[in-house]
C-alpha positions as CSV (number, residue, x, y, z in Angstrom):
1,M,0.0,0.0,0.0
2,A,1.5,3.4,-1.0
3,A,1.6,6.1,1.6
4,T,-1.1,8.0,-0.5
5,D,-3.5,5.1,-0.1
6,F,-3.7,5.4,3.7
7,K,-7.2,5.4,5.0
8,D,-8.0,7.2,8.2
9,Y,-10.6,4.9,9.7
10,Y,-11.3,7.3,12.6
11,A,-12.2,10.1,10.1
12,T,-14.3,7.6,8.1
13,L,-16.5,7.0,11.2
14,G,-16.3,10.6,12.4
15,V,-14.8,9.7,15.8
16,S,-11.6,10.7,17.6
17,K,-8.7,8.3,18.2
18,S,-9.6,8.1,21.8
19,A,-13.2,7.0,21.1
20,S,-14.6,4.1,23.2
21,A,-15.9,0.9,21.7
22,D,-19.5,2.0,22.3
23,E,-18.8,5.4,20.5
24,I,-17.4,3.5,17.5
25,K,-20.3,1.1,17.4
26,Q,-22.8,4.0,17.6
27,A,-21.1,5.9,14.9
28,F,-21.0,2.8,12.7
29,R,-24.7,2.1,13.2
30,R,-25.7,5.6,12.3
31,L,-23.6,5.7,9.1
32,A,-24.6,2.1,8.1
33,R,-28.3,3.1,8.2
34,K,-27.5,6.3,6.3
35,Y,-25.6,4.7,3.4
36,H,-27.1,1.2,3.3
37,P,-27.9,0.1,-0.3
38,D,-31.5,-0.7,0.7
39,V,-32.0,2.9,1.7
40,N,-30.1,4.3,-1.3
41,P,-31.0,2.0,-4.3
42,G,-28.8,2.6,-7.3
43,D,-26.6,5.2,-5.5
44,K,-23.0,4.2,-6.3
45,L,-21.6,7.0,-4.0
46,A,-23.6,5.8,-1.1
47,E,-22.6,2.2,-1.9
48,G,-18.9,3.2,-1.8
49,K,-19.4,5.0,1.5
50,F,-21.2,2.0,3.0
51,K,-18.2,-0.2,2.1
52,E,-15.8,2.3,3.6
53,V,-17.8,2.5,6.8
54,N,-17.8,-1.3,7.1
55,E,-14.1,-1.6,6.5
56,A,-13.4,1.1,9.1
57,Y,-15.6,-0.6,11.7
58,E,-14.2,-4.0,11.0
59,V,-10.7,-2.7,12.1
60,L,-11.6,-0.3,14.9
61,S,-14.1,-2.7,16.6
62,D,-11.4,-5.4,16.9
63,V,-9.1,-4.7,19.9
64,D,-6.0,-6.4,18.3
65,K,-6.5,-4.9,14.8
66,R,-7.1,-1.4,16.3
67,R,-3.9,-1.6,18.4
68,K,-1.9,-2.5,15.3
69,Y,-3.6,0.2,13.2
70,D,-2.8,2.8,15.9
71,Q,0.8,1.7,16.1
72,F,1.7,1.0,12.5
73,G,-0.8,3.0,10.4
74,Q,-1.1,1.8,6.8
75,Y,1.1,-1.2,7.5
76,W,-1.0,-2.5,10.4
77,N,-2.2,-5.6,8.5
78,R,1.3,-6.6,7.5
79,V,2.5,-6.8,11.1
80,G,2.6,-10.3,12.7
81,T,2.1,-12.2,9.4
82,G,4.4,-15.1,8.8
83,G,5.9,-14.8,12.2
84,W,7.2,-11.3,11.5
85,S,7.0,-8.4,14.0
86,P,9.1,-5.3,14.5
87,S,10.7,-6.9,17.6
88,T,11.8,-10.2,16.0
89,G,14.9,-11.2,14.2
90,G,17.3,-9.5,16.7
91,V,16.7,-6.1,15.2
92,D,15.3,-3.2,17.2
93,L,12.9,-1.2,15.0
94,G,11.4,1.0,17.7
95,G,10.3,4.3,16.3
96,F,11.1,3.2,12.8
97,D,9.5,5.3,10.0
98,F,7.6,2.9,7.7
99,S,6.1,5.6,5.6
100,Q,9.2,5.9,3.4
101,Y,8.5,2.6,1.8
102,S,5.8,2.1,-0.9
103,S,5.2,-1.5,0.2
104,F,6.0,-4.0,2.9
105,D,8.1,-6.1,0.5
106,D,10.3,-3.0,-0.2
107,F,10.9,-2.6,3.6
108,I,11.9,-6.3,4.0
109,N,14.3,-6.2,1.0
110,E,16.1,-3.1,2.3
111,L,16.1,-4.5,5.8
112,L,17.9,-7.7,4.7
113,G,20.3,-5.7,2.5
114,R,21.1,-3.5,5.5
115,F,21.7,-6.2,8.1
116,G,22.6,-9.1,5.9
117,G,25.9,-7.7,4.7
118,G,25.1,-7.2,1.0
119,T,23.9,-9.6,-1.7
120,P,26.6,-12.2,-2.2
121,G,26.4,-13.7,-5.7
122,G,24.3,-10.8,-6.9
123,H,20.9,-12.7,-6.3
124,T,18.1,-11.5,-4.0
125,Y,15.1,-13.7,-3.4
126,T,11.9,-12.0,-2.3
127,Y,8.9,-13.9,-0.9
128,R,5.5,-12.7,-0.1
129,A,4.7,-11.8,3.5
130,G,2.1,-14.1,5.1
131,T,3.4,-17.4,3.6
132,S,5.9,-19.9,5.1
133,S,8.7,-18.4,2.9
134,S,10.4,-15.1,3.8
135,S,12.8,-12.6,2.3
136,G,16.4,-13.7,2.1
137,V,19.7,-13.3,0.3
138,G,21.1,-16.0,-2.0
139,G,24.6,-17.1,-2.8
140,G,26.5,-19.1,-0.1
141,Y,23.8,-19.1,2.6
142,G,23.3,-22.7,3.6
143,D,19.8,-22.4,5.3
144,F,18.3,-20.8,2.2
145,A,20.0,-23.2,-0.2
146,S,18.6,-26.2,1.7
147,G,15.2,-24.6,1.7
148,F,15.2,-24.1,-2.1
149,K,16.2,-27.7,-2.6
150,D,13.3,-29.0,-0.5
151,Q,10.9,-26.7,-2.3
152,A,11.9,-28.2,-5.7
153,A,9.9,-31.3,-4.9
154,T,6.8,-29.8,-3.4
155,A,3.7,-27.8,-4.4
156,G,3.6,-24.0,-3.9
157,Q,2.4,-22.4,-0.8
158,D,-1.3,-22.2,0.1
159,L,-2.8,-18.7,0.1
160,E,-5.4,-17.3,2.4
161,S,-7.6,-14.3,1.6
162,K,-10.6,-12.7,3.3
163,L,-13.7,-12.4,1.1
164,S,-16.2,-9.8,2.2
165,L,-19.9,-10.5,1.3
166,T,-23.1,-8.7,1.9
167,L,-25.7,-10.5,4.0
168,S,-27.7,-11.1,0.8
169,E,-24.8,-12.6,-1.0
170,A,-23.9,-14.9,1.9
171,F,-27.6,-15.9,2.3
172,N,-28.4,-16.6,-1.4
173,G,-24.9,-17.6,-2.7
174,V,-23.0,-15.7,-5.2
175,Q,-20.3,-15.9,-7.9
176,K,-17.2,-13.7,-7.5
177,R,-14.4,-12.8,-9.9
178,L,-11.1,-12.6,-8.0
179,N,-7.6,-11.7,-9.1
180,V,-5.2,-14.3,-7.6
181,E,-1.5,-13.9,-8.4
182,G,-2.3,-12.1,-11.6
183,E,-5.0,-14.6,-12.7
184,V,-8.7,-13.8,-12.8
185,I,-10.8,-16.7,-11.5
186,T,-14.5,-17.2,-10.8
187,V,-15.4,-18.6,-7.5
188,R,-18.9,-19.9,-6.5
189,I,-19.9,-19.2,-2.9
190,P,-22.7,-21.6,-1.8
191,A,-25.8,-20.2,-0.1
192,G,-25.7,-20.1,3.7
193,A,-22.0,-19.1,4.0
194,K,-21.3,-17.8,7.6
195,P,-18.6,-15.6,8.9
196,G,-15.3,-17.5,9.4
197,K,-16.2,-20.3,6.9
198,R,-13.2,-21.4,4.9
199,I,-13.7,-22.2,1.2
200,R,-11.0,-24.1,-0.6
201,V,-10.2,-23.3,-4.2
202,K,-7.9,-26.1,-5.3
203,G,-4.7,-25.3,-7.3
204,K,-5.1,-21.5,-7.1
205,G,-2.5,-20.8,-4.5
206,Q,1.1,-19.7,-5.0
207,M,3.2,-21.5,-7.6
208,N,6.5,-23.2,-6.7
209,P,9.0,-21.9,-9.2
210,Y,10.9,-25.2,-9.1
211,S,8.2,-27.8,-9.4
212,R,5.7,-25.5,-11.2
213,Q,3.0,-26.9,-8.9
214,R,0.5,-24.6,-7.2
215,G,-0.9,-24.7,-3.7
216,D,-4.5,-24.1,-2.8
217,L,-6.4,-20.8,-2.1
218,Y,-8.5,-20.6,1.0
219,L,-11.2,-17.9,1.1
220,I,-12.2,-16.8,4.7
221,I,-15.7,-15.6,4.6
222,D,-16.5,-12.2,6.2
223,V,-20.1,-11.0,6.2
224,Q,-20.7,-7.3,6.4
225,P,-22.9,-6.0,9.3
226,H,-26.5,-5.4,8.5
227,P,-28.7,-2.7,10.1
228,F,-31.6,-5.1,10.9
229,F,-30.4,-8.7,10.9
230,Q,-27.7,-10.2,13.2
231,F,-26.4,-13.7,13.6
232,D,-27.4,-15.7,16.7
233,G,-25.7,-19.0,16.2
234,D,-27.6,-20.8,13.5
235,N,-30.4,-18.4,13.7
236,L,-31.0,-14.7,12.9
237,I,-32.2,-12.1,15.4
238,C,-33.8,-8.8,14.8
239,E,-35.4,-6.1,16.9
240,V,-38.9,-4.8,16.1
241,P,-40.6,-1.8,17.7
242,I,-44.3,-1.8,18.6
243,T,-46.6,0.8,20.2
244,P,-48.1,0.6,23.7
245,D,-51.6,-0.1,22.5
246,E,-50.2,-3.0,20.3
247,A,-48.5,-4.3,23.4
248,V,-51.7,-4.1,25.6
249,L,-54.2,-5.3,23.0
250,G,-52.1,-7.5,20.8
251,A,-51.7,-7.0,17.0
252,S,-50.7,-8.5,13.7
253,I,-47.7,-6.8,12.2
254,E,-45.4,-7.3,9.2
255,I,-41.9,-8.6,9.8
256,P,-39.1,-8.5,7.3
257,T,-37.3,-11.9,6.8
258,P,-34.3,-12.7,4.5
259,D,-36.7,-13.8,1.7
260,G,-39.7,-11.6,2.1
261,T,-42.2,-10.1,4.6
262,V,-44.4,-12.3,6.8
263,T,-47.2,-11.5,9.2
264,M,-46.6,-12.2,12.9
265,S,-49.2,-12.2,15.7
266,I,-48.2,-10.1,18.8
267,P,-49.9,-11.6,21.9
268,A,-51.7,-9.2,24.2
269,G,-49.7,-8.1,27.2
270,I,-46.3,-8.7,25.7
271,R,-43.4,-7.0,27.5
272,S,-40.6,-5.0,26.0
273,G,-37.5,-7.3,25.5
274,Q,-39.5,-10.5,25.0
275,T,-38.5,-12.6,22.0
276,L,-40.8,-14.3,19.5
277,R,-39.8,-17.0,17.1
278,L,-40.4,-17.4,13.3
279,R,-39.6,-21.0,12.7
280,G,-37.8,-21.8,9.5
281,K,-37.2,-18.1,8.5
282,G,-33.6,-17.8,9.7
283,W,-30.2,-18.5,8.2
284,R,-29.8,-21.1,5.5
285,D,-28.0,-24.3,6.1
286,P,-25.6,-25.3,3.2
287,K,-27.2,-28.7,3.4
288,G,-30.7,-27.3,2.7
289,G,-32.0,-26.7,6.1
290,R,-33.1,-23.5,7.7
291,G,-32.7,-21.9,11.1
292,D,-35.2,-19.7,12.9
293,Q,-35.6,-15.9,13.0
294,L,-35.9,-14.5,16.5
295,V,-37.8,-11.3,16.9
296,R,-37.0,-9.2,19.9
297,I,-39.9,-6.8,20.8
298,Q,-39.2,-3.2,21.8
299,I,-42.2,-1.2,23.1
300,V,-41.7,2.4,21.9
301,P,-43.5,5.3,23.6
302,I,-45.5,7.6,21.3
303,T,-44.1,11.1,20.8
304,N,-45.8,14.2,19.3
305,L,-49.3,13.1,20.4
306,S,-52.2,14.6,18.5
307,A,-54.9,16.3,20.5
308,I,-57.2,13.3,20.4
309,E,-54.4,10.9,21.3
310,R,-53.5,13.0,24.3
311,E,-57.2,13.2,25.4
312,Y,-57.6,9.4,25.3
313,Y,-54.3,8.8,27.1
314,E,-55.4,11.2,29.9
315,K,-58.7,9.3,30.2
316,L,-56.8,6.0,30.4
317,R,-54.6,7.4,33.2
318,A,-57.6,8.7,35.1
319,N,-59.5,5.4,34.9
320,R,-56.6,2.9,35.0
321,S,-57.0,0.2,37.7
322,F,-53.7,-1.5,37.2
323,D,-50.7,-0.4,39.3
324,P,-47.4,-1.9,38.1
325,R,-45.7,-0.7,41.2
326,S,-48.0,-2.0,43.8
327,H,-45.4,-4.5,45.0
328,L,-43.0,-1.7,45.8
329,K,-45.2,-0.2,48.6
330,Q,-44.0,-2.6,51.2
331,M,-40.4,-2.7,50.0
332,K,-37.8,-2.0,52.7
333,L,-34.1,-2.4,53.3
């Protein structure tokens, strides 16, 4: 990543660097609702903003990722891969300025040239960070020579890559075109993919320059946050607001599900925070099954009452026989 490609995730979410986890979450939810594609159909600018907000939240909501981002800036996701960190290798890099390098590989190559005593034989071998190979200097170095000999009879290294999907893509399945080591491939993601699922793409990893064999590519599924649906194990959970009169008298309301709207009966006397279940309307199982959708009820007080609404509420208060606090009258220490 070039220095000019640096993304200020704090600025993206509109929070300070000292923001708490709750402040970051609140900022994300506000922006996710504002820019979500369902709210802005066909708006490419809003779609791009939505992706940027998701990317920023993914990093800043993770304690370890945020620590690395705060310490190393644009190179945060290069630190700690393949066993590398600024304190390993017997070289103290405290306070080192990483911004002078256009990429992590450039930094590694110069580091080895600086501390490895030159490039004997005139050959420098560079390997990608994040694999079992590392940067090294050729010509007379026994450890590297033996490593190259062993590699001549094996396949190339496996690669891992995170694949970010919308909730709709993960639920319904999707085909994605990816650029892997300069090759454009099409990958089919089955319906029901969940966060953290590993999908193997055989023979699309790194090529061994000696055996000409390729390793495998492993795609790690990441599902973007959704403003309404959330995962709850094999189920989905959502929160639905209802009015006080619906809570008292009961009601039939429409509830969004991943594949359409359904009508749900709200029982009379339901309390705020209670959860109702829509069986078979949750997350898809790759084997063809279906989880449940859990609907958490939130009773919302009415604001901006009309004159007639206020009149009836005052009548209710004047004639109400039920006292929800009657049990507190005898309460003592």
